[in-house]
C-alpha positions in Angstrom: 66.8 -43.5 45.7 63.5 -44.1 47.6 63.8 -44.2 51.4 61.4 -45.4 54.1 60.5 -43.9 57.5 58.2 -45.0 60.2 55.6 -42.3 60.3 54.0 -43.1 63.7 52.0 -42.1 65.7 48.8 -43.8 64.6 47.4 -42.6 61.3 43.9 -41.2 61.4 41.1 -42.5 59.3 40.9 -40.9 55.8 37.3 -39.7 56.4 37.5 -36.7 58.7 35.0 -34.1 59.8 35.1 -31.1 57.5 34.8 -27.4 58.4 33.4 -24.3 56.6 30.0 -25.5 55.6 26.4 -24.9 56.6 23.1 -26.8 56.3 20.5 -25.6 53.7 17.5 -27.8 54.0 16.9 -31.4 54.8 20.3 -33.2 54.4 21.5 -30.6 51.8 24.6 -28.6 52.8 26.7 -25.8 51.2 30.4 -25.8 51.3 31.8 -22.5 52.4 35.5 -23.3 51.8 36.0 -21.7 48.3 34.1 -19.4 45.9 32.5 -22.4 44.1 30.0 -22.6 47.0 29.0 -26.2 46.1 25.6 -27.3 47.3 25.6 -31.0 48.1 22.8 -33.6 48.5 23.4 -36.6 50.8 26.3 -38.6 49.5 27.3 -36.0 46.9 30.9 -34.7 46.5 31.9 -31.2 45.6 33.7 -30.1 42.4 37.0 -30.9 44.2 35.7 -34.5 44.6 37.2 -34.8 48.1 34.7 -32.9 50.2 31.5 -34.9 50.7 28.0 -34.7 52.3 27.7 -37.7 54.6 24.5 -37.8 56.6 24.0 -34.1 56.4 27.5 -33.2 57.4 30.7 -32.2 55.6 33.6 -34.7 55.6 37.1 -34.6 54.1 37.8 -37.9 52.4 41.5 -37.6 52.0 42.6 -36.7 55.5 45.8 -38.5 56.4 46.4 -39.9 52.9 48.8 -38.7 50.2 49.7 -39.3 46.6 53.3 -39.4 47.6 56.2 -37.7 49.6 59.4 -36.2 48.2 62.3 -34.1 49.4 62.7 -31.2 47.0 64.8 -28.0 46.8 62.8 -25.0 48.1 63.4 -23.4 44.7 61.1 -25.9 43.1 58.0 -24.5 44.8 59.1 -22.0 43.4 60.3 -19.8 46.3 63.5 -17.8 45.7 63.3 -15.6 48.8 62.4 -18.1 51.5 65.6 -19.7 52.9 67.3 -20.4 49.5 69.1 -23.6 49.2 67.1 -25.4 51.8 65.3 -28.7 51.5 61.5 -29.2 51.8 59.4 -32.3 52.3 56.6 -32.1 49.7 53.3 -33.9 49.5 49.8 -33.6 48.1 46.6 -35.6 48.1 44.1 -35.8 45.3 41.5 -33.5 43.6 41.3 -29.8 43.0 38.7 -27.0 43.2 39.6 -25.5 39.8 39.4 -27.3 36.4 42.4 -25.9 34.6 42.6 -27.5 31.1 46.4 -27.0 31.1 47.1 -28.6 34.5 50.7 -29.8 34.8 49.8 -32.3 37.6 46.5 -33.5 36.2 47.1 -37.1 37.1 46.9 -36.1 40.8 44.7 -33.0 40.8 42.1 -34.5 38.5 42.1 -38.0 40.0 38.9 -39.4 41.3 40.6 -42.7 42.2 41.2 -42.7 46.0 43.3 -45.8 45.6 46.0 -43.5 44.2 46.5 -42.2 47.7 49.1 -44.8 48.7 51.0 -43.1 51.5 49.4 -42.5 54.8 50.7 -40.3 57.7 49.3 -38.3 60.5 50.2 -34.6 60.9 52.6 -35.5 63.7 54.2 -38.2 61.5 54.8 -35.8 58.7 56.5 -33.3 61.1 58.6 -36.1 62.5 59.6 -37.2 59.0 60.7 -33.7 58.2 63.0 -33.6 61.2 64.4 -37.1 60.5 65.2 -36.2 56.9 66.7 -32.8 57.8 64.0 -30.9 55.8 63.6 -27.3 57.1 60.1 -27.0 55.7 57.0 -29.0 54.6 55.2 -28.1 51.4 51.5 -28.7 50.7 51.7 -29.0 46.9 51.1 -31.2 43.8 47.4 -30.5 44.2 45.9 -27.5 45.9 46.1 -27.7 49.7 43.0 -25.5 50.0 40.8 -28.6 49.4 42.5 -30.5 52.2 42.8 -27.5 54.4 41.9 -29.3 57.7 44.8 -31.8 57.1 47.2 -29.0 56.0 46.3 -26.8 59.1 46.7 -29.7 61.5 50.1 -30.6 59.9 51.2 -27.0 60.0 50.5 -26.9 63.7 52.4 -30.1 64.3 55.3 -28.8 62.2 55.4 -25.5 64.1 55.7 -27.4 67.4 59.0 -28.9 66.0 60.3 -25.6 64.4 59.5 -26.9 60.9 58.2 -24.2 58.5 55.2 -24.8 56.3 54.6 -23.7 52.7 51.4 -23.7 50.7 51.6 -24.0 46.9 48.1 -22.9 45.8 45.9 -21.2 43.3 44.5 -19.1 46.2 40.9 -20.0 45.4 39.5 -19.8 48.9 36.9 -17.8 50.9 38.2 -15.2 53.4 37.0 -16.9 56.6 38.8 -20.2 55.7 41.8 -18.2 54.5 42.2 -16.5 57.9 42.6 -19.9 59.6 44.7 -21.4 56.7 47.2 -18.6 56.3 47.5 -18.0 60.0 49.6 -21.2 60.3 51.5 -21.0 56.9 55.0 -19.5 56.9 55.1 -19.0 53.1 52.9 -19.4 50.0 53.4 -19.4 46.3 50.1 -18.4 44.7 49.5 -19.3 41.1 48.0 -16.2 39.4 46.9 -18.0 36.3 46.1 -14.9 34.2 45.0 -11.3 34.6 41.8 -12.1 32.6 38.5 -13.2 34.1 37.6 -14.7 30.8 40.7 -16.9 30.9 39.8 -18.0 34.5 36.2 -18.8 33.5 36.9 -20.6 30.2 40.1 -22.4 31.0 39.9 -22.9 34.8 36.3 -22.9 35.8 36.8 -20.0 38.2 37.1 -16.2 38.5 40.0 -13.8 38.8 38.8 -11.4 41.5 38.7 -13.9 44.4 42.4 -14.7 43.7 43.4 -11.0 43.6 41.5 -10.5 46.9 43.4 -13.4 48.6 46.7 -12.1 47.3 46.1 -8.7 48.9 44.9 -10.4 52.1 48.0 -12.6 52.4 50.4 -9.8 51.8 48.8 -7.1 53.8 47.0 -9.0 56.7 49.1 -12.0 57.5 52.7 -12.9 58.4 52.9 -15.4 55.5 55.7 -14.7 53.0 54.2 -14.4 49.5 55.6 -15.1 46.0 53.5 -15.3 42.9 53.8 -17.6 39.8 52.2 -17.1 36.4 52.4 -20.0 33.8 52.6 -18.3 30.4 50.7 -20.2 27.8 51.3 -19.2 24.1 48.4 -17.3 22.7 46.3 -17.5 25.9 47.8 -15.2 28.6 51.2 -14.2 27.2 50.4 -10.9 25.5 52.5 -7.9 26.4 49.3 -5.9 27.4 48.1 -8.6 29.8 51.5 -9.1 31.3 51.9 -5.3 31.9 48.4 -5.2 33.5 49.3 -8.0 35.8 52.7 -6.5 36.8 51.2 -3.1 37.3 48.6 -4.6 39.6 51.2 -6.4 41.7 53.3 -3.2 41.9 50.3 -1.0 42.8 48.4 -3.3 45.2 51.1 -5.4 46.7 54.3 -3.4 46.2 57.5 -3.9 44.4 59.1 -6.4 46.8 56.7 -9.4 46.1 58.7 -11.8 43.9 57.0 -12.7 40.6 57.8 -15.9 38.6 57.0 -16.4 35.0 57.2 -20.1 34.1 57.1 -22.0 30.9 54.1 -24.1 29.8 54.5 -27.5 28.3 51.6 -29.2 26.4 49.6 -31.3 28.9 46.1 -32.5 29.9 43.5 -30.9 27.6 45.9 -28.4 25.9 48.3 -30.6 24.1 47.7 -28.8 20.8 49.8 -25.8 21.9 53.6 -25.4 21.6 55.8 -25.0 24.7 56.4 -21.4 25.8 59.4 -20.0 24.0 62.2 -18.7 26.3 62.0 -15.3 24.6 58.4 -14.9 25.9 59.6 -15.4 29.4 62.4 -12.9 28.9 60.1 -10.3 27.5 57.6 -10.8 30.4 60.4 -10.4 32.9 61.5 -7.1 31.4 57.9 -5.8 31.3 57.5 -6.6 35.0 60.9 -5.0 35.9 59.9 -1.9 33.9 56.7 -1.8 35.9 58.8 -1.3 39.0 59.0 -4.9 40.5 62.3 -5.6 42.1 62.4 -9.4 41.9 61.2 -11.1 38.7 62.2 -14.6 37.7 61.8 -17.0 34.8 61.2 -20.7 35.5 61.1 -24.2 33.8 63.9 -23.0 31.6 67.7 -22.7 31.8 68.1 -18.9 32.2 70.9 -17.7 34.4 69.8 -14.1 34.3 66.1 -14.9 34.8 67.0 -17.1 37.8 69.3 -14.6 39.5 68.4 -12.4 42.5 69.8 -8.9 41.9 70.0 -6.2 44.5 67.5 -3.5 43.6 69.9 -0.9 45.0 73.2 -1.6 43.2 72.1 -4.4 40.8 74.8 -6.8 42.2 74.1 -10.4 41.4 73.5 -11.9 44.9 72.1 -15.3 44.2 72.8 -16.9 40.9 70.6 -19.9 39.9 70.4 -22.3 37.0 66.9 -23.8 37.2 66.9 -25.2 40.8 70.6 -25.2 41.3 72.3 -22.3 43.1 75.6 -21.5 41.4 76.7 -18.5 43.5 75.5 -17.1 46.8 76.5 -13.6 48.1 73.9 -12.6 50.7 74.5 -12.5 54.4 72.0 -14.1 56.8 70.7 -10.6 57.7 69.4 -10.3 54.2 71.3 -7.1 53.4 73.3 -6.6 50.2 77.0 -6.8 51.2 77.8 -4.2 48.5 75.4 -1.3 49.3 73.4 -2.4 52.4 70.0 -2.6 50.7 67.7 -4.9 52.5 66.6 -7.8 50.2 62.9 -8.8 50.8 62.4 -12.3 52.1 63.6 -14.7 54.8 67.3 -15.7 54.8 69.7 -17.6 57.1 73.3 -18.6 57.2 74.0 -20.2 53.9 75.8 -23.6 53.9 75.8 -26.3 51.3 72.6 -26.1 49.2 70.4 -29.1 48.9 70.8 -28.9 45.1 68.4 -29.7 42.3 67.8 -33.4 43.1 64.4 -34.9 44.0 64.4 -37.7 46.6 61.1 -39.7 46.8 60.4 -41.0 50.4 57.8 -43.4 51.8 56.2 -42.7 55.1 54.9 -46.1 56.4 53.1 -47.3 59.5 54.8 -49.7 61.9 
C-alpha cells in the first residue's frame, strides 16, 4: 500500500552545480567523475545524460528529484552481512554512466525523460522520511548513484546527522578523486562486478574492467565502507567455470576471503531478450567454485535456494542465518557477530535481531507541503 509523507524542508531546484570537472577551451569542459571522461560543448550532456555543460560549467540536472521511493528489505540490495532483517528506504534518479545491454532496470537507467522523475525531496527530507518510516538505512539504487554523487553525498551527510546509515548500490565506475568523497560518507556498498572480462565490459557495457577492480580494492582497503559484490551470471556470456574461478581467485587474493560474493540470476531484458534465464544449476556451480577458491560467504540470488541464501559459519559450518530469497527463516547470530557454537567472528555489521522486515516492498511518496 502506497503511503505519503511530507518531505519538507524546501526541495532544491533540480539543476544543481556539479563537481569533478575542469575547463578545456572556450566553453568546453571535461567531466572528471568517471572513467568515461566525457568532453562537453555548451549545452551538451554526458553519456549518463544527467550531467550537462551549462554556460561553461558542470551542472547535475537530477538533484532533488527521484524516479520513486520504496521501503525494501536490506537483503534486496543485496546485502547479507549489513544488519540483516532491517528495512531500507530506497530511491534512484535517472540515467547511467554505463550502457549495459542486459540492464534489469533499463526503464530508469536508460531514461532520457526527466518527466519520469516524479518524486522530489531534499537530502534532509529523505533523512526525515527514513526516520518517520522506521528505516534504519537509505539506499541509493535503481540507477547508479555515481552519476548523482552530489545528491547522494548531501543525502548521506543528512542521514548521518540522524543516525541513519547509507548504502550505495553501484557498478563502481568512478574516478579515485570522486570516490574518496563518495565512499567517505557511505556505510556500505554493493558493487556490481559484471564480469571478469574486459571484452565483456567493452562490448556489453561500454566500459572497462580494471577501473572497477581498482575501486573494489580501494573501498575494501582504504575506507570504512562495508563491501559486498554481486555478479549477474548471463548464459553463454560470463558464466563459464574458468571465468568464475578467475573472478573468485581475484577476490580471495586481492580483497580477502571475508568479502561476501553474490551470484544472481539473469532474466531476459532490455537488448538481450534472446537469451534464456540463468539456470539455478549455474548459480550453484558458481557458488561451489567460489567456495573452493577460499571465499567464506558466497550466495545465490534471484532464485529460491535455501543453501545458497544461508550464512554459514566458516569455522564450524553451522547455519547461522537461513534465507529464502529475501525472507529470513532462521537467525542464530548474536549481536556481537560471533558464532554461538564455536566463537568464530562473522564478517559484517550485526545488531540485536528482532522481527525482520520481511520480503515485502512498500512504495512511498515523499511530497512537498
